N, C-alpha and C positions, 0 to 999 in steps of 0.2 A: 786801591792797592789790591791786587788779586792774582791768583793763579786761575786761569780761565781756559777752558777747552772750547774751541770754536765750532766743534761738531763736524768738521770737514774730514773726509776720508777719500782715498782713492784705492782702487782695487790693486792688489799685488800681482806682479807677474810671477807665476809659479813654475814657469818652465825652466828646465835645466839645459845648460849649453852643451854639455857632453864633450867639450873640446879639450878636456884635460887641464884647463887653466884654473879651475876652481877646486877647492877642497871639499865642497858639498856636492853630493850626487843625489838627485831626487829618485827615490826607489818606489814610492807609492803616491799616486795622484791624490790630491785632497779629497775629491769626491768619493774615491774608494775607501779612504781612511775613515771618513765620517759614516759611510755605509757599514763598515765593519763594526762600528761602535753603536749602531742604531738599536741593536737588540738589547733588552733589559738584562738578559742573562750574561751577556758579554761585559756590560759595564759593571754588573755585580761581581764578576770575576776580578776585574781590576780593583774594585773597592775592597774586596776580601784580601787580595794580595797586598794592597796598600796598608791594611790593618795588621798584617802579619810580620813578625820579626823572623826573617829567614825564609826558607823554602817550604813549600807544601807539596806532599805527594798527591797524585791524582785523586785518590779516594777521599782524602781528607779535604782537599779543595772542593770537590763536588759536594761533600756533606755540608761544608760551611756555606756554600753558595745556595744550597737547598734545591738541587735538581735530582730527582729520583732516577731518571733514565740515563745510564752511563753512556749509551750511544749518542744521545742528543747532547749531553754535556761535552763529550769528546769532540763533537762537530763544532760547537761554539768555541771551545778552547783552542781547537786547531786553527780557527780563523784569526785568533789573536797571537798565536805563537810565532816567534821570529820577528814580530813587529812591535807589539805592545807587551808581550810576555816572553820570557826566556825559559828554556827547559834544560835540565841537566840530570845527572844521576841522582842528585839530592831532591829533585822535584821542580816545581815551578816558582818563578819569581817575577816581579814586575820589572819590565825594562824601562829605560829612561823616558821614552815617549809615553809609556803608560803612566809613569809618575806625573808627567806634565798634564796629561788629560785629567787625571783625578784631581790634581792640584787646581786646575782651572775651574772645575766644577765646584770644589770646596770653597774657592774664593768668592763664589757667587756671581762672578762676572757674566756667566751664561744663563743662570737659572733664577737669580734672585733680584728683587727690586727694593728700593728704600722707600719707606712710607711711615712716618711718625710725626707726632706733634713737635713744634719747635722746642729746642732745648736752650735754656739759659746757660750761657757759657762762663759768666763771671769775667769775661775778657772785655776790657774797655776798648771802645772804638778808637782807631788810630787817628781819627779826625775830630770827633766831637766828645769823646770820653764816655758816651752812653754805652750801656752793656750790649754787646752783640749777641745775636741768636744763631744757633746751629739749626739749619733747616734741611730736610730731606726731600729731594725732588726726583723720583724715579730712579735714575742711575747716577744722579749728581748729589753732591753735598755742598751746601752753601753756608758760609758764615758771613752774615750781613748785619749791619746796624739798622734797627727798625726806625731810628730817628732821622738819620741823614742818608740812608741807603748806601753808605760806604761798604763795598764788598771786599772782604778779606780773601775768600776763595770761593770758587764756583767751578768744580771740576768733577768728572766721573770718578767714583771710588768704588771698588768691589764691595758689595753688601756684606760679604762673608767676614770682613774685618771687624764688624760690629757684633758678631755672635758672642754671647756671654759677656757683653760689655754693658755696664750700667749707664744711664744717661749722664751721670756726673763724670764718667770716664771718657765719654765720647769725644769731647774737644781735644783731649790729649792724644787720643788714638788718631784723629785727623791730623794733628800736628806731626806725629811720628810718620804717618803715611806720606805726608807732603815732603818731609825730609828725605825719605827713601826715594820718592819720585825724583827729586832734584839731584840726589847723589847718583842715581842710575844715569840720569841725563848728563851729569858732569863727566862720566866715564864714556859717554858717547853711545849709549844703548837705548833703544826705544823700549818703553815699558809695555808696549802693546805686542810687538812681534820680535823684539830683540835685534831689530835691524840697526843700521848705523844712523845716528841722530845728528842733525846739523843744528848749530846754535848761532843765532843772529841777534845782535843788539839793534833795536829800532828806535827811531825818534819820532815824535809827533809830526805828521805831515809826510813821512816816508811813504813811498808808493806801496810798500808791502804792509804797512801798519793797518790793523783792523779798524774800520770806522766805528764798529759797534762795541768796542772794548772800552768800558768805563774805568778810567784810571786818571789820577792826578799826577802820576809820575812823569818826569821829563824823559825817561827812557824805559823801555820794556825789553824783555828777552823773548824771542820766539824760538821754539823747539819744533823741528820738523823731521820726521822719519823719511829717509830716502827710499825705503822699501814699501811700507804700507800706507804712508801719507798721514799717519797720526800726528797731530800737532796741537800745541797749546801755547799760551802766552803767560808770562810771569812778570810781576813787578820786579824791577831791577834789584832791589835790596835782598830779595829772597836768595837767589844764587850767590850774591855778594857776601852775605853773612856766613855762608857755608864754605867760602874760600879758605884754604889752609892758613893764609896769613891772618885772616880775621879770627878764625877759630882759635889760633894760637894766642892771640891777645886776650880773648875771653878766658882761655885756659890758664894763662899766667895770672889772671885775677880771680881764680877759683870758680869760674863758671864753665860748666860742661854743656856745650851747645846741644849735645845729644839728648840731654835730660831736661833742658830748659826750653819751654815753648817759644816759638818764634815771637809771639806777642809780648814776651817778657824780656826780649833782647832789644837794647837800645839800637837805633839805626833803621827801624822799619817804619818810621812815620811816613805819612803820605808824601811829604816833600823831601824825603831822605836822600834821594838820588838827584844830583845836579849835573847837568851837562856843561862841562868846562870848555869843551872844544868839540866841534863837529868834524873837523878835518885837520889832523887826524882825530878820530873819535876818542874823547876822554870823558869818563863819567866818574864823578866823585861821590863817595858814600862816607858820611861822617858818623862816628859812633863814640859814645862816652862810656868808658869802662873804668870803674873805680874813680880815681881822680884824674884819669887821662882822657883827653879828647883827641881822637885820632881820625885823620882823613885818609882814606884809601882811594887811589885813582886807578880806574880800570880802563883797558883798551877795548876794542871791538870784539876781541876773543875772550873777554872776561879774565884777562891776566892782570895782576896788580903790577902797575908800572911805576907807582910812586906811593910813599907812605909818609905822612907828616904828623908829627905829634905837637899838639898845641898846649 
């Protein structure tokens, strides 16, 4: 049972059509955008404005950035203005693209890697009940059972989310990040480029099912971005547990799915998802909440088409 990134990407087509049929117009080619940000003074300008509440006058901004030469500073600031920085009578502020650039760097997605000793999670393996370990592998975070090798998750996670986080808190942080990933995907947005995301339910033996994905599930979910090609696979119960119909049942029984780790929610066992029919596709996920045993039936688009209480 796992969330897994298969590492495959395809290059995005960055050209704009210019035919008036799209709401987005490309104003700056990507290579020019990265060239503008390559100088340390320019990125320091963005960082300084990011740390500021409100606008900064030219002289105050220059002083905070630490550049003595006004002419040199004006040159670098001018390269950013109207693209990553906005100017007004009140001074200079960070524009939306500037916020995103600084945010991406702070997340650690571009500049940081993960490297630490394995962390005991206190989380029982969903297959053998042994305690799983949290492991850091470059850009990926893996939660795996050292006894049976059952993998709970193995997916790239920005290193920045662990800044200021103690080892004891790390598993909960991973759980929250995974829920955010699935929630974003549920709304159809790629977590990598914000492009449109396709969601497909796959069965073992399907042509598109990954041969190297280790899972005991009868069904898995594949997410693929139509723009950048970012894709990953998830065990079926993960998105199923976050469906509003399932979340509502937990809530009615005093359980907040937002605050309860995935591994403490019934219904995520390795054999939790059962394929009841392949044509039409129907996948059942059974969970026990309180004294209720409820079976939810999902279709190929992850819609709940039936709910049985036993």
